[in-house]
N, C-alpha and C positions, 0 to 999 in steps of 0.2 A: 205669239201674235196677240196684239192688244188693240182694242178699238178705242180711239180717242173720242171722248164725249165732249162736244163743243158746238156752239152755235155756228151756222154757216158763216164763213169768213170770206171776204173779198181777197182774192189772190192778186198780188201786184201784176200789172200787165194790162192786157187788152180787155178788161172787164170780166174776166173769168171769175166765177164764184164756186168755191168748193162747197159741195153739199154734204159730203162725207169723206172722212179720211181714215184709213185703216193702216196701222203699222204692221208690216209683214215681217221685216227684219229690223229689230230694234235699232233706231237711230240711223238706218241706212236706206231701206226700201219701203215704199208706201204705195198703197192703192188709193186712188182718189177719184171720186165722181165729181165732175165739174159741169157747170152750165156756162156756155160761152166758149170762146176759143181757147186753145192751149196757151197757158202762160209762157212768157219767155224765160229762158234760164236766168238764174241769178248767180251770185258768187257762191251761194250755199246750196242751191237746188238745181236739179236737172229734171225737166218734164218731158214725157213722151207719151204717145198714144198709138195704139194699133187698130183703132176703130176703122180706119179706111185702108189699112194695109193687110190685115188678116180678116177676110170677110167670108162668111158662110154663104154658099149658093143654095137658097132654099128650094126644096122640092115642091112644096105647096105653101102652107102658112106657118111652117116651122121656122126656127131661127138658129138651129145648131143641134149639137155642139160642133165646135170647130174640129177638123180632122187631125190625126196624129202628125201629119207633115206640118201643119200650121202650129201645133204645139211645139214641135222641135224647132221650127223657125223662131218662135217667140223666145224659147230658152236660149238660143244662140244670140238673139238681139239683146236680151237682158244681161246675159253673161258678159257680152262685149261691153255693154254700158258699165257694168260693175267693175270690169278690169281696166277700162279706159283711164289713163293717167289724168285726163282733164276732169274726170268725175271722182277721182280718188277720195276727196274729202267732202263730196257733195251728197246730199240726200237725193235719192232718185224716186221720182213719182210717176207711176203708171196711171195716167189719167184716162177716163172714159166719159162719154156722154151719158146722160141719165136714161136714154131709151132702153127698153127691156133687152133688146138683142145685144147691143154693145156692152151693156152692164153685165149680163149673164155670161157672155163670152169672155170678157176681161176677168171676171171672177174665176172662171174655169182656167184661164191661162195662169193667173197668179197661184191658184191652188196646185196646178200641175207642176209649175216651176218649184214651188215649195216642197212638193213631194219628191221631185227628182233631184234637186240641187241644194235645197236648204235643210236636208235631213229631217224633214217632218215625217211623222208617221201618218198613215192614211186618215186616222181620225182627226188629227190636227189640220191636215191639208183640206179636209172636207168642210170644216167649220168656217172660219174666216178665210180670206177676206171676201166680202162681208156677209157670207151666207149665215143665216140665223138671225140677222138683224135687218139687213136691207131687203127691200122688196124686189125680188127677182121673179118674174113670171115663170111658171113651169114651162118647160119645153113642150111645144105643141106636137101632136101627132102629124106625121108627114103624109097623111092620106086625105083624100077628099071626103067631106061630109063630117057628121058629128062623131065625136069619140065617145065610146061607152065607158 
């Protein structure tokens, strides 16, 4: 996995702006944080988001992680997109909003998929995307009151 260093670029479409892009599978699958709405597909790229489909139900002020069932669902979704004939020659972008919860959960999903299906070892899957570079808030304690 490799992090592409570049200035934020406006993605064609409805005013979405990519703030970060991480290459998960070289030339094929990317994680992308965007401001604005999801860009429309192009001849070369397919964009999708799970921000509103795979949602953590918080106990208190925590925001995850997502549960195993949601990770399995994500893996099925991504594997179907990768196998779809319509996406065969397209780059696939998992896009998320920049809020801490959607960002951290999308990183978890990409890391889990990489570990389970992309033959990454645990150390590789735990680093990017984009852990180690992007600001992901630590997961909060699910109890009431201050955490020691």
